[in-house]
N, C-alpha and C positions, 0 to 999 in steps of 0.2 A: 394651515399653510406654513411653509418654511420661509423665514425672512432672514436675510443677511444684511446687517446694518453696519455702516462704517462712519464713525465719528473720530476725528483726530485731535480734538482740542477740548479744554475744560468746558467751554460754552456748548460745544456739540454734545458733550456728555450730559449736561443738564437737559438740553432739548431732546436728546435721544432717550433719556429716562422717562420723560413725560410722554413721548411718542410710544414707547414700549408699554407703558401703563394703559394707554388708550387702545393699543393693539390687542393686549390681553383681554380688555373689557369687551372688545368686538369679536375676538377670536380666541375662545377659551383654550383651544388646542394649538395655539400658535407655538411654533418651534423657532426660537430666535437665537442666532449666533451673531456675535458682534465684536467690533473693535470700538473701544470707548474707555470708560473709567468707572470709578466707584459707584456713582449714582445709577448708571445703567446696570451695574452688577447687582445693586440692591433691588432693582426692578424685576430681575429674573434673567433667564436665558444663560448662554454660555459665553464668557469673555474669552476672546482669542488673544488680543494684544491690548495692553493699556496705553492710553495716549502719551504717557510719560516716555514711552519708547519711540514716539513718532515726532516729538516736538523740536523741530529745527527751524529757526527763523533767521532770515538774512541771507544774502547771496553767498557770502564767505562761509557761513555756517552750513548751508546746504551743500556747498562744494566739498567741504571737509568731511561731510557725512554721506557723501553720494553713494558709496558702496552699501552702507546700511539701508539707505532709502530704496535702492534698487533691489536689495535682498527682501525688504518688506513687501515690495510690489510683487515680486516673484512668489513669495510665500502666500500672499493674499490670494493670488490667482489660483494657486494649488488648493488652498483651503476652501475656496468657493466651489471649485470643481468637485472636491471630495464631499462637500455638504449638499451640493446640488439644490440650491434654493429655488423657490417659485419666483422670488423677486429680490433684487438688491436695492436697499434704500441708502442713498448717500446723504450725509449731513454736512453741508458746507465743505471745507477742506479740499478745495478744487485741485490743487497741484497734484495730489495723490488720487483723488476720487475720479477726476476726468480720465485719467489713464486707465483706471479699472473699468470705467463705463465704456470706453472704446473697445477694450478686450471683451467685455460682457456682451456687447452688441454682436460681435463676430461669433460668439458662442451661443447666441440666441437666448440669452437670459434677460428677462424684463428688468428695466432700470427705472427707479423713481428717485427724484432728487428733492430733498426737503431742505429748504433754506438755500436759495440760489447763490452761486458765485456772484460777486459784486461786479458784473461785467459792465454795468452802467458807469463805473468809476475806473475800471482797470481791465485791459485786455478784452475790449468789446468784440474782437474777432472770435472769441470763444463761442459766440452764438452759433457759428457753423458746426462746431463739435457738439454743442448741446442739441441742436436740431437733429443731428445725425445719430447721437448716441443715447439720448435721454427720452424715454417713453412718456414720462409725466413729470412736470416741474411744479413744485409748490412754493410760492413766494410769500414773504412775510411783511413786505412793505407795500403800501397802496400804490405808489408810483411805479413799482416794478411790473405790475400787471400791464399798465399802459405802455411801459417801455418795451416789454416783450411783444405784446399783441398789436400795438399801433405801429411801432417802429420796425419790428422784425417779423411780424405776422406769425408769431409762434404762440399757440394757446397755452396758458398757465392757469393754475388755481391759486387765488389769493386766500390764505388761511389765517391771516393775522399774526402779530408778533407773539411768540410763546412767552416772552418775558412779561408781558402784560398779565397773562394768566398766572404765571409763577409768583409774581409779586402780589397780585390781588388775592390769591388763595393762601398766602403764607399766614401762619398764626401770628397774631400780634404779640410783641414782646413787652414785658413790664420793665421799664427803664431802670428803676431802682433795683429790681431783682437781678437784671442783667449786669449792672455795674458791680453789685455785690459778688455775684458768681465769678466775675472775671477780675476782681480786685482793682476796679477802677474807682478813682475818687470823684469828686464833684466838678472837677475842672472840665471845660469843654473838650470834646474829643475831635481830633483830626485823624481821619481814617487813612491808612496807607494801603493802596491796592496795587502791588507791584507786578501783577501778572500771574500766570500759571506755570510757565516753563522755567526751569532752573536757570537757563542762561539769561533770560530777561529779568528774572527776580534779582539775580546777583548784580546786574547792571543798574537796575532801577532803584533798588533799595539803598544803595550807597549814595545815590543822588538825593533821594527823598529824605533820608535821615540827616543830610547835611543842614537842613533848616531847623532841626529840633531845638537847638540852643537859641534860635531867634524868637521862639514862642514859649517862654518859660511858664506862661499862664495857661497853657493848653497841655493836654496829654495826647500822645500819639499811639495809635494802635495798628499793628500790622495785621492785615487780613490774610490768614494762611489759606493757601489754595488747596482744593481737594487733590489728593494724590501726592502731596508733598509732606514729608515727615517733619515733626517739630525739630529734630536734630539738625536739619538743614538750616532752619531759621535761627538757631541758637547763636550763631556767629554774629548776628546783627543786633542781639539784645544786650548791648553793652551800656546803655543809658537807662537809669531808673525811671525816666519819664517816657520810655518806650515799652509798650506791652504787646502781647501776641494773643490772637484769638483765631482758632482754626475752624473752618467749615461753618462759620456763622456770619458770613459777609452781609446778608440782608439785615440781620438783627443789628449788626454793628452800624451799618449805614442809617438805620432808623433812629439812632441816637447820636449821630455825628453832626457837628457844626460845619465841617468842611472836609475835603478829601483831596489827596494827591493820587491820581489814577493813571496807570499805564494804558496807553491807547488800545482800545479793543472793545469787546462786549461790555466790560465793566464800566466804560464811560456812559453808556446808555442806562445801565442799571442804576448808577449813581444819580443820573439826571432824573430818572423815574421816582427816586426817593426825594427829589428836590433839594439835594445837597450841593452847595456850591463846590466846584471842583476845578483843579488845575490838571489838565491832561498832558501827560509826559511820554516821551519815548526817546530811546537812545540805542542806535545800532552800532555795530563794529565800524571801525574806520574804513575798512575795505568795502563793506556793504553800503556805507554812506556815500563813498566816492562813486560807486556804480550807480546807485539810485539817483544821485544828483545829476548824472549825465543822461539818465533815461527819462526822468520826469520833467 
């Protein structure tokens, strides 16, 4: 079969890579074309666009990049038409994916949605679009099944949260070896997880690093996001008590005493490692003013 998968964020890249591995196991002749990141690329298939090109958060940021977003939607539709898949699989990322799903329904392409938009928390009226445009929905939280089927009479499949498997199946790390490899001393580690998009990393790291001097008996370690180069983080490494480790977030969390975490998937990942955390977020002034009036 031919599969077209769309993931627009780092968390979607992780879940998409595991989904692709499972698809290849079930369908050895699977032909997969996708939007995603490094992890999905490692799993196989053909990468169309990296999520680095898609990451716009906040009302003002979206408005300023509207032309790029609309061009991405146009390009995606054409690429799907050229590939002619048997099914499109959407992974979260509803602002983009629901638009493609609406178009795909008109074109008669099967649509499956893995990891539901959080309509139980925001924009519940999207259920009408989901009912119309999505052939099969796979949810990852137990209450979502009841939410869809009892409240909205829309059948879904509960498949469990993929982070549980990802964390359970990861190889254990030797703390002493990990510290030595990454030049960490014996002081307790406070992990800094500033997000995966450049715009949020810049905003959040400046705030997170402001507390470094208040904890001289600890060492701080920035968790580098997949898809972001070390050169981008260098500007933040101005204190000898601040270190950087890339693409080993789970290993870092496994040896951390505490963490400062940008709101998102990483908050759940940190909680699953039972690491005490402070959850943070900061948007632009314009986005904040708009959100305050909506929520």
